[in-house]
C-alpha positions, 0 to 999 in steps of 0.5 A: 500500500502506498501512502498519500499525504495531502494537506496533512491528511494521510490516505492509504492507496493501492500501489499503481492507482490513480490518485484522482478519486482520493484527492477529490474526496479530500477536497481537491477540485476536479473539473474534467478528469481528462487533464485539460482544464488544470483545476486539479493542479497540486504541488508535490512536496515529497516523493515525486519519484513515487509518482508516474512520469509527466504525461502529455496532458500535463506537459501541454498545460505547462506542468514542471518542477513539483507541479502535477495534475492530480487527475493524471498522477498514479502513485506507484508505491511509497509515500507522496506528500502534496498540497493544493 
């Protein structure tokens, strides 16, 4: 099981799972879930290496550094700490 820490709330997630449902339940606004609106932008504070790589949708919206689209992230394993 992976662990997602979102604004100090700890959420257990199956390894290899897209985090969109978990972060939406925790309060991150999800607009489209397709990676085109950008409303679910999150900042990864720790554990970027535990997430899937940037995909084309994220690159198209200019995500770089520690910014990601919550609807596009898969947590591979380990712990990821983020905020929105």
